C-alpha positions in Angstrom: 67.4 72.0 158.9 66.6 70.5 155.5 65.5 67.8 156.3 62.9 69.5 158.7 62.0 72.0 155.4 61.8 68.4 153.8 59.6 67.4 155.7 56.9 70.2 156.8 56.8 71.1 152.1 56.2 67.3 152.2 53.2 67.9 155.3 51.6 70.4 153.4 51.8 69.1 149.8 50.3 66.0 150.9 47.6 67.9 153.1 46.5 70.0 150.1 46.8 66.8 147.7 44.6 65.0 150.3 41.9 68.0 150.2 42.0 68.4 146.6 40.0 65.0 146.4 37.2 65.0 145.0 34.4 64.4 147.8 31.8 61.8 146.5 27.7 62.7 148.2 27.4 59.0 148.1 26.3 57.3 151.3 27.4 53.9 151.8 24.2 52.5 153.3 24.8 48.7 155.2 23.3 46.1 154.1 21.1 45.7 157.1 19.4 49.0 156.6 16.2 49.5 153.6 17.4 51.8 151.4 16.4 55.0 150.2 13.9 54.5 148.2 12.8 51.7 150.0 12.6 54.0 153.0 10.8 56.5 151.1 8.3 54.1 150.1 7.8 52.9 154.0 7.5 56.5 155.4 4.6 57.7 153.2 2.8 54.9 154.2 3.9 54.9 158.3 2.7 58.7 157.7 -0.9 57.6 155.7 -1.4 55.5 158.6 -0.7 58.0 161.9 -3.0 60.2 159.7 -5.7 58.3 159.7 -5.5 57.1 163.4 -5.7 60.5 164.4 -8.1 61.1 161.5 -10.3 58.9 163.8 -12.5 60.3 166.4 -11.2 58.7 169.1 -9.1 59.4 172.5 -5.4 60.1 172.1 -4.0 57.0 173.8 -6.7 54.5 172.1 -5.3 56.7 168.3 -2.1 55.8 169.6 -2.5 52.0 170.1 -4.4 52.1 166.8 -1.4 53.7 164.7 0.9 51.0 166.5 -1.1 48.7 165.1 -1.6 49.9 161.7 2.2 50.1 161.3 2.8 46.6 161.8 0.6 46.2 159.1 2.6 48.6 156.9 5.6 46.8 157.6 4.4 43.3 157.6 3.1 44.4 153.5 6.4 45.8 152.7 8.5 42.3 154.2 9.6 44.5 156.8 10.4 43.4 160.3 10.5 46.1 163.6 13.7 45.8 163.8 15.1 46.9 160.8 12.8 50.1 160.6 14.3 50.6 162.9 17.9 50.5 162.6 17.2 52.2 159.3 15.1 55.0 160.9 18.6 55.4 163.5 20.7 55.1 160.6 19.0 57.5 158.0 18.9 60.5 161.3 22.6 59.7 162.0 23.0 61.4 158.4 20.6 64.2 158.0 21.8 65.3 154.2 20.4 62.3 152.7 17.8 61.7 156.0 16.4 65.6 154.6 16.7 64.1 150.6 14.4 60.7 152.1 11.8 63.2 153.4 12.1 66.0 150.7 10.8 62.9 148.7 8.2 62.2 151.7 6.5 65.6 151.4 6.5 65.7 148.0 4.4 62.7 147.2 2.0 63.4 150.7 1.4 67.3 148.9 1.0 65.7 145.6 -1.6 63.2 146.8 -3.7 65.7 148.2 -3.7 68.4 145.6 -4.9 64.6 143.9 -7.5 63.8 146.5 -5.5 60.2 146.4 -5.1 58.9 149.8 -4.4 55.2 148.7 
């Protein structure tokens, strides 16, 4: 009986200590995924490219094709291959807290560009 109580107390102690450990909010980004700052930069450029494609006076299908062309240009300028971008987007979308941080920066940047009328 004493041994059972000792085991139960030990389990509670371990549970308590593990719950008290400081939780870190730092996401371990794999080496084959773009770092958050680079992802912000790419997303800003892609949103600007999408807006440019959608503002053209062409049909929706043609605008989609134009956006894909712009997307390839943006990724090439940033020296990122499509697979790396897709892998990175998938990774961050599976980590909503980090994805929210990235998009908060994207929205802030696009908002600043809009308020200063600087779209380059």
